[in-house]
C-alpha positions as CSV (number, residue, x, y, z in Angstrom):
1,M,-8.2,22.9,-4.5
2,F,-6.7,24.8,-1.5
3,D,-7.8,28.4,-1.3
4,T,-5.7,29.5,1.7
5,P,-1.9,29.2,1.5
6,V,-0.1,27.8,4.5
7,M,2.3,29.8,6.5
8,L,5.2,27.5,7.4
9,T,6.6,27.9,10.9
10,P,9.6,26.5,12.8
11,L,7.3,23.7,14.0
12,H,6.8,22.6,10.4
13,Y,10.5,22.7,9.6
14,A,11.4,20.8,12.7
15,Y,8.9,18.1,11.9
16,L,10.2,17.8,8.3
17,I,13.8,17.5,9.7
18,G,12.5,14.7,12.0
19,V,11.0,12.8,9.1
20,I,14.2,13.0,7.1
21,A,16.2,11.9,10.1
22,I,14.0,8.9,10.9
23,L,14.1,7.9,7.3
24,A,17.9,8.1,7.2
25,V,18.2,6.0,10.4
26,M,15.9,3.4,8.9
27,V,18.0,3.2,5.7
28,R,21.1,2.6,7.9
29,R,19.2,-0.4,9.5
30,R,19.2,1.3,12.9
31,D,16.4,1.5,15.4
32,T,14.4,4.8,15.3
33,P,12.4,5.1,18.6
34,A,15.1,7.2,20.3
35,V,15.1,9.5,17.3
36,C,11.2,9.8,17.5
37,I,11.2,10.5,21.2
38,A,13.9,13.2,20.7
39,F,11.9,15.0,18.0
40,L,8.6,14.6,20.0
41,F,10.3,16.6,22.8
42,I,11.7,19.1,20.3
43,L,8.3,19.6,18.6
44,G,6.6,20.0,22.0
45,V,9.1,22.6,23.1
46,I,8.7,24.6,19.9
47,G,4.9,24.2,19.7
48,L,4.0,24.8,23.4
49,G,6.9,27.1,24.2
50,S,8.2,25.3,27.3
51,V,10.3,22.4,28.4
52,A,7.4,21.1,30.4
53,G,5.3,21.1,27.2
54,G,7.9,19.1,25.4
55,I,8.0,16.5,28.1
56,M,4.2,16.2,28.1
57,T,4.1,16.0,24.4
58,V,6.3,12.9,24.5
59,F,3.9,11.0,26.8
60,N,0.7,12.3,25.3
61,A,1.8,11.3,21.8
62,V,2.9,7.8,23.0
63,L,-0.5,7.4,24.8
64,Y,-2.4,8.4,21.8
65,A,-0.5,6.0,19.5
66,A,-1.1,3.2,22.0
67,R,-4.8,3.8,21.9
68,E,-4.9,3.9,18.2
69,F,-3.0,0.6,17.9
70,M,-4.6,-1.3,20.9
71,E,-7.2,-3.1,18.7
72,V,-4.4,-4.5,16.5
73,I,-2.3,-5.4,19.5
74,A,-5.2,-7.3,21.2
75,T,-6.0,-9.1,18.0
76,I,-2.5,-10.4,17.5
77,A,-2.3,-11.3,21.2
78,L,-5.4,-13.5,21.1
79,V,-4.5,-15.1,17.7
80,T,-1.0,-15.9,19.1
81,A,-2.6,-17.3,22.2
82,L,-4.7,-19.7,20.1
83,S,-1.6,-20.7,18.1
84,K,0.2,-21.7,21.2
85,C,-2.7,-23.8,22.4
86,L,-2.8,-25.5,19.1
87,K,0.9,-26.4,19.3
88,D,0.7,-27.6,22.9
89,L,-2.2,-30.0,22.1
90,G,-0.6,-31.2,18.8
91,S,-3.7,-30.0,16.9
92,D,-1.4,-28.0,14.6
93,Y,0.1,-31.3,13.3
94,L,-3.2,-32.9,12.8
95,M,-4.4,-29.9,10.8
96,M,-1.5,-30.0,8.4
97,V,-1.0,-33.8,7.7
98,P,-4.0,-34.2,5.3
99,M,-2.7,-31.5,2.9
100,S,0.6,-33.3,2.7
101,R,-1.0,-36.4,1.2
102,V,-1.8,-34.6,-2.1
103,M,1.8,-33.6,-2.8
104,K,2.7,-35.5,-5.9
105,T,5.0,-33.4,-8.1
106,P,7.4,-30.5,-7.3
107,S,5.2,-28.0,-9.2
108,L,2.0,-29.1,-7.5
109,T,3.7,-29.3,-4.1
110,W,5.0,-25.7,-4.6
111,W,1.5,-24.4,-5.0
112,I,0.0,-26.5,-2.2
113,L,2.8,-25.3,0.2
114,G,2.4,-21.7,-0.8
115,L,-1.4,-21.6,-0.6
116,T,-1.3,-23.4,2.7
117,M,1.2,-20.8,4.0
118,F,-1.1,-18.0,2.7
119,L,-4.2,-19.3,4.4
120,F,-2.5,-20.0,7.7
121,S,-0.7,-16.6,7.6
122,L,-4.0,-14.8,7.2
123,F,-5.3,-16.2,10.4
124,L,-2.1,-16.8,12.5
125,W,0.4,-14.4,10.9
126,P,3.4,-15.6,9.0
127,S,6.1,-16.2,11.7
128,P,3.9,-18.7,13.7
129,S,2.8,-20.2,10.3
130,V,6.5,-20.7,9.2
131,A,7.1,-22.9,12.2
132,L,3.7,-24.7,11.7
133,V,3.8,-25.2,7.9
134,G,7.6,-25.6,7.6
135,A,8.2,-28.1,10.4
136,I,5.3,-30.4,9.3
137,M,4.9,-30.0,5.6
138,L,8.5,-29.3,4.5
139,P,9.6,-33.0,4.9
140,F,6.6,-34.1,2.8
141,A,7.5,-31.4,0.2
142,V,11.1,-32.5,-0.1
143,K,10.0,-36.1,-0.3
144,A,7.7,-35.1,-3.2
145,G,10.9,-33.8,-4.9
146,L,10.6,-30.1,-4.2
147,N,13.9,-28.2,-3.9
148,P,14.2,-26.7,-0.3
149,L,15.1,-23.3,-1.9
150,A,11.9,-23.4,-4.0
151,A,9.9,-24.4,-0.9
152,A,11.4,-21.4,1.0
153,M,10.3,-19.1,-1.9
154,A,6.8,-20.4,-1.8
155,M,6.5,-20.1,2.0
156,N,8.1,-16.6,2.0
157,L,6.3,-15.0,-1.0
158,F,2.8,-16.3,0.0
159,G,3.3,-15.7,3.7
160,H,5.6,-12.8,4.5
161,G,4.8,-11.2,1.2
162,F,1.2,-11.6,-0.1
163,A,-0.6,-12.6,3.1
164,L,1.2,-10.1,5.4
165,S,1.0,-7.1,3.1
166,Y,-2.8,-7.6,2.5
167,D,-3.6,-9.0,6.0
168,F,-7.4,-8.7,5.5
169,V,-8.3,-11.0,8.3
170,I,-6.2,-9.8,11.3
171,Q,-5.8,-6.4,9.7
172,G,-2.6,-5.6,11.6
173,A,-0.8,-3.8,8.7
174,P,-3.9,-2.0,7.3
175,G,-4.7,-0.9,10.9
176,V,-1.3,0.8,11.3
177,S,-1.4,2.4,7.8
178,A,-5.1,3.5,8.3
179,G,-4.3,5.1,11.6
180,A,-1.5,7.2,10.2
181,A,-3.4,8.0,7.1
182,G,-6.6,9.1,8.9
183,V,-8.8,6.6,7.1
184,S,-10.3,3.3,8.2
185,S,-8.7,-0.1,7.6
186,A,-11.8,-1.1,5.6
187,D,-11.1,1.8,3.2
188,I,-7.6,0.4,2.4
189,L,-8.8,-3.1,2.1
190,T,-11.7,-2.4,-0.2
191,Q,-10.5,0.6,-2.3
192,A,-7.0,-0.9,-2.8
193,A,-8.0,-4.5,-3.0
194,P,-7.1,-4.8,-6.7
195,V,-3.6,-3.5,-5.9
196,F,-3.0,-6.1,-3.3
197,W,-4.3,-8.9,-5.4
198,V,-2.4,-7.9,-8.5
199,M,0.8,-7.5,-6.4
200,G,0.4,-11.0,-4.8
201,I,-0.7,-12.9,-7.9
202,A,1.9,-11.3,-10.2
203,T,4.6,-12.0,-7.7
204,V,3.8,-15.7,-7.0
205,V,2.9,-16.5,-10.7
206,S,6.1,-14.9,-12.0
207,A,8.1,-16.7,-9.2
208,F,6.6,-20.0,-10.4
209,L,7.2,-19.4,-14.1
210,L,10.8,-18.2,-13.6
211,N,11.7,-21.2,-11.4
212,R,9.5,-24.1,-12.5
213,R,12.4,-25.9,-14.3
214,T,14.6,-25.8,-11.2
215,M,12.1,-26.8,-8.6
216,G,13.2,-30.4,-8.4
217,I,15.8,-31.6,-5.8
218,Q,19.2,-30.1,-6.6
219,S,22.1,-28.6,-4.9
220,V,21.2,-25.5,-2.9
221,V,23.3,-23.1,-0.8
222,P,22.7,-24.1,2.9
223,A,22.5,-21.7,5.7
224,G,26.0,-22.2,7.2
225,P,27.4,-20.8,10.4
226,H,29.3,-18.0,8.4
227,L,26.0,-16.2,7.7
228,F,24.7,-13.5,10.0
229,G,27.1,-13.9,12.9
230,G,27.2,-17.6,13.7
231,G,24.4,-19.3,11.9
232,E,21.5,-18.3,14.1
233,G,18.6,-20.3,12.9
234,A,19.1,-23.7,11.2
235,D,22.0,-24.9,13.2
236,S,20.9,-23.6,16.6
237,G,17.3,-24.8,16.4
238,E,16.1,-21.2,17.0
239,L,13.9,-19.3,14.7
240,P,15.0,-15.6,14.8
241,S,12.6,-12.8,14.8
242,G,11.1,-12.0,11.4
243,G,9.2,-9.0,10.0
244,D,6.0,-9.7,11.8
245,G,7.7,-10.2,15.2
246,G,8.9,-13.8,14.8
247,V,8.7,-16.8,17.1
248,S,11.6,-18.7,18.5
249,G,12.0,-22.4,18.2
250,T,11.1,-24.9,15.6
251,G,11.4,-27.8,17.9
252,G,8.3,-27.0,20.0
253,L,6.2,-28.5,17.2
254,S,6.0,-32.2,17.9
255,R,5.1,-34.8,15.4
256,K,2.6,-36.5,17.8
257,P,-0.1,-34.7,19.9
258,A,1.3,-34.0,23.3
259,A,-2.1,-34.1,25.1
260,S,-5.0,-36.6,24.5
261,R,-5.5,-37.4,20.9
262,K,-9.3,-36.8,21.3
263,A,-8.7,-33.2,22.5
264,A,-6.2,-32.6,19.8
265,M,-8.4,-33.9,17.0
266,T,-11.4,-32.0,18.4
267,L,-9.6,-28.7,18.3
268,A,-8.1,-29.5,14.9
269,I,-11.6,-29.8,13.5
270,L,-13.1,-26.9,15.6
271,T,-10.5,-24.3,14.7
272,P,-10.9,-24.2,10.9
273,L,-14.7,-24.6,11.2
274,A,-14.9,-21.6,13.6
275,F,-12.9,-19.4,11.3
276,L,-14.9,-20.6,8.3
277,A,-18.0,-19.5,10.2
278,D,-16.5,-16.1,10.8
279,I,-15.9,-15.7,7.1
280,L,-19.5,-16.7,6.3
281,M,-20.8,-14.2,9.0
282,M,-18.6,-11.4,7.5
283,F,-20.4,-11.9,4.2
284,A,-23.8,-12.5,5.6
285,F,-23.8,-9.5,7.9
286,N,-21.5,-7.3,5.8
287,L,-18.9,-7.0,8.6
288,K,-15.8,-5.0,7.7
289,G,-13.0,-3.3,9.4
290,G,-13.1,-3.3,13.2
291,D,-16.3,-5.5,13.3
292,A,-14.5,-8.2,11.2
293,T,-11.4,-7.9,13.3
294,S,-13.5,-8.3,16.5
295,L,-15.2,-11.4,15.2
296,V,-11.8,-13.1,14.4
297,S,-10.2,-12.0,17.7
298,G,-13.2,-13.1,19.8
299,T,-13.3,-16.5,17.9
300,A,-9.6,-17.0,18.6
301,A,-10.1,-16.3,22.3
302,L,-13.1,-18.7,22.6
303,V,-11.4,-21.5,20.6
304,M,-8.3,-21.1,22.7
305,C,-10.4,-21.4,25.9
306,A,-12.2,-24.5,24.5
307,G,-8.8,-26.1,23.6
308,A,-7.4,-25.4,27.0
309,A,-10.5,-26.9,28.7
310,L,-10.4,-30.0,26.5
311,G,-6.7,-30.7,26.8
312,F,-5.8,-29.6,30.3
313,K,-9.0,-30.0,32.4
314,G,-7.9,-29.3,35.9
315,R,-5.2,-26.9,34.8
316,F,-7.6,-25.1,32.4
317,L,-7.7,-21.8,34.2
318,E,-3.9,-21.5,34.6
319,K,-3.3,-22.5,30.9
320,V,-5.7,-19.8,29.6
321,T,-3.8,-17.2,31.7
322,D,-0.4,-18.5,30.4
323,Y,-1.6,-18.4,26.8
324,V,-3.1,-14.9,27.1
325,T,0.1,-13.6,28.8
326,D,2.4,-15.2,26.1
327,G,0.1,-13.7,23.4
328,F,0.3,-10.2,24.8
329,L,4.0,-10.4,25.4
330,F,4.4,-11.4,21.8
331,A,2.2,-8.6,20.5
332,I,3.9,-5.9,22.6
333,R,7.3,-7.1,21.4
334,I,6.2,-6.4,17.9
335,F,4.4,-3.2,18.5
336,A,6.4,-1.4,21.3
337,P,8.7,0.3,18.7
338,V,5.8,0.9,16.3
339,I,3.9,2.8,19.0
340,I,6.8,5.2,19.5
341,I,7.3,5.7,15.8
342,G,3.6,6.1,15.3
343,A,3.5,8.7,18.1
344,F,5.7,11.0,16.1
345,F,3.8,10.5,12.8
346,F,0.4,11.0,14.4
347,L,1.5,14.7,15.0
348,G,1.3,15.0,11.2
349,G,-2.4,14.4,11.1
350,S,-5.5,15.2,13.2
351,G,-3.9,13.5,16.3
352,I,-2.0,16.7,16.9
353,T,-5.1,18.3,18.5
354,T,-5.4,15.5,21.1
355,I,-1.7,15.4,21.7
356,M,-0.7,19.1,21.8
357,G,-4.1,20.9,22.4
358,D,-6.9,22.6,20.7
359,Q,-4.8,25.5,19.3
360,F,-3.4,23.0,16.8
361,Q,-6.3,22.2,14.4
362,S,-4.3,21.0,11.4
363,G,-1.8,18.2,11.3
364,I,1.8,19.2,10.4
365,M,2.0,16.9,7.4
366,N,-1.4,18.2,6.3
367,D,0.0,21.7,6.3
368,W,2.9,20.5,4.2
369,A,0.3,18.9,1.8
370,V,-1.4,22.2,1.3
371,W,2.0,24.0,0.8
372,L,3.0,21.3,-1.8
373,A,-0.3,21.8,-3.6
374,H,0.5,25.5,-4.0
375,N,4.2,25.3,-4.7
376,A,5.3,21.9,-6.0
377,P,4.8,20.4,-9.4
378,L,3.5,17.1,-7.9
379,N,1.0,14.8,-9.6
380,K,-0.8,11.5,-8.7
381,Y,1.6,9.2,-10.5
382,M,4.8,10.8,-9.0
383,A,3.1,10.6,-5.6
384,A,2.4,6.9,-6.1
385,L,6.1,6.3,-7.1
386,I,7.4,8.3,-4.1
387,Q,5.1,6.1,-1.8
388,M,6.7,2.9,-3.2
389,V,10.2,4.2,-2.9
390,V,9.7,5.4,0.7
391,G,8.0,2.2,1.7
392,A,10.9,0.2,0.3
393,L,13.5,2.3,2.0
394,T,11.7,1.9,5.4
395,G,11.6,-1.8,4.8
396,L,15.4,-2.1,4.7
397,D,15.5,-2.4,8.5
398,G,14.0,-5.9,8.1
399,S,10.8,-5.0,10.1
400,G,8.2,-4.0,7.5
401,F,5.9,-2.6,10.1
402,S,8.1,0.2,11.4
403,G,7.7,2.2,8.2
404,L,3.9,2.0,8.0
405,P,3.3,5.1,10.2
406,L,5.5,7.1,7.8
407,T,3.9,5.7,4.6
408,G,0.4,6.2,5.9
409,S,1.2,9.8,7.0
410,L,2.7,10.5,3.6
411,A,-0.3,9.0,1.8
412,R,-2.6,11.5,3.5
413,T,-0.2,14.3,2.7
414,F,0.1,13.4,-1.0
415,G,-3.5,12.5,-1.3
416,L,-4.6,15.9,-0.1
417,A,-2.0,17.6,-2.2
418,V,-2.8,16.1,-5.6
419,G,-6.4,14.9,-5.0
420,A,-5.5,11.2,-5.2
421,S,-7.0,8.3,-3.2
422,V,-5.4,8.2,0.2
423,P,-6.2,4.4,0.8
424,V,-4.6,3.5,-2.6
425,L,-1.5,5.5,-1.8
426,A,-1.3,4.0,1.6
427,S,-1.6,0.5,0.1
428,L,1.5,1.2,-2.1
429,G,3.6,2.1,0.8
430,Q,2.3,-0.8,2.8
431,I,3.0,-3.3,0.0
432,T,6.6,-2.1,-0.6
433,A,7.5,-1.8,3.1
434,I,6.3,-5.3,3.9
435,F,7.5,-7.1,0.8
436,V,10.9,-5.6,1.3
437,G,11.3,-5.7,5.0
438,G,8.5,-8.1,6.2
439,G,10.2,-9.6,4.3
440,T,11.0,-11.1,1.0
441,I,13.9,-9.0,-0.2
442,V,16.4,-8.0,2.5
443,P,18.3,-11.1,3.8
444,W,18.1,-10.0,7.4
445,G,14.3,-10.2,7.1
446,L,14.4,-13.7,5.6
447,I,16.1,-15.6,8.4
448,P,13.0,-17.4,9.8
449,V,12.1,-19.0,6.5
450,A,15.7,-19.6,5.5
451,A,16.5,-21.2,8.8
452,I,13.6,-23.7,8.8
453,C,14.3,-24.7,5.2
454,D,18.1,-24.8,5.7
455,V,18.9,-22.5,2.8
456,S,20.9,-19.3,2.6
457,P,19.0,-16.2,3.1
458,L,21.2,-14.4,0.6
459,E,20.3,-16.9,-2.0
460,L,16.6,-16.8,-1.1
461,A,16.7,-12.9,-1.3
462,R,18.3,-13.2,-4.8
463,K,15.6,-15.6,-6.0
464,N,12.8,-13.4,-4.7
465,L,14.1,-10.2,-6.1
466,L,12.9,-10.4,-9.8
467,P,9.4,-11.8,-9.1
468,V,8.8,-9.1,-6.4
469,L,10.1,-6.3,-8.8
470,I,7.6,-7.6,-11.4
471,G,4.9,-7.5,-8.7
472,F,5.8,-3.9,-7.8
473,I,5.6,-2.8,-11.4
474,C,2.2,-4.4,-11.9
475,A,0.9,-3.0,-8.6
476,F,2.1,0.5,-9.5
477,F,0.2,0.5,-12.9
478,T,-2.9,-0.9,-11.1
479,A,-2.8,1.8,-8.6
480,C,-2.4,4.5,-11.3
481,L,-5.7,3.3,-12.7
482,L,-7.4,3.7,-9.3
483,L,-6.0,7.0,-8.2
């Protein structure tokens, strides 16, 4: 497949050492941006032959990564701005109450709660949806006889697991993976769609079947002040940061609309209709990838402006500014470290030409891929397994997103080396990174859901473990059929 062997240079070895160092820091649950900046400087010095070159490489790489991620950042910012407007008007409450009326049995309630969380997470992302769905629907779910721990499982697996790993509406996770893998987000969402669906369905169905006899009200382990340094979450009224950035505060969601009921009701009807229209237009005009993301983002901005105008009239202009500012602050908090991490891994692909100059026509990881093809006994299935393991290891920091630049870059490396589908390999790393760290497995990534449901994150992680492992196995075999 590769006719010309690659001559490895000190630049290649320095980059490989950097990848190993970053992965080791992630496994130890420590932050990696400082390590990425240090290796960007070292690579610049080695590649360009001067200290000045190293300094410029740091900035050029960060700037390149910021440009690559700007579409995702803007989308999350505008969707978050809309969610804040919905909360201020009380429209979020009005949107949720009708669903609570059909909660009759614990089993039915589990599915209603999970599917509601899934739908809201696709359009608002999981952490805002935890506050929205949990604060409003959880009391109705418990009243219907659903165990709070089972409720936490439903919200967590459907939201921070299934919805966040697939993310086909906002396309935050696919956008990061695609940027590092050198493919489009549409490629990941279409070519790897069976992997995402098998993972999600296998996980939630196995979770239901394994726990259906214990879903009724019973004694559960509460989230006490001894967990995670003083009970941040349930006892303090704060919702700590989760894998997709998190939002603080569960109390900001009032049970009665704060503004005029007419404005709240109008926006509660307009919002789902607007997004439904988006979905219909995506199918009608075959909009995918960036076009679909632009449609959702633009809709969020317009609906947010309409809500501010309806609810705040004379303060309309200032409220729009506040919502947009809050949205971008939220998005930057999530993506600031991801940009730095991505800056390092973009050197592994075609981004190296823009970052370090025209004399570098092949990405460092791409060169390693060619070298592996000539020297290592690597096959498609081993590459898929390595992707899943690396994704899971990067998820141990409780973020989920921080490992996506690495798994995306490795997907391109392995895909070139063994002739496998890069989008499918990228999807495996994305799934394991987000399911582990985004999160459904590591307790420090589960605090938002555990806090709002008042259960132990350790107990929730234990309950999630087997269903998620079953999902991983099913996703792996599905991916093997697609490679």
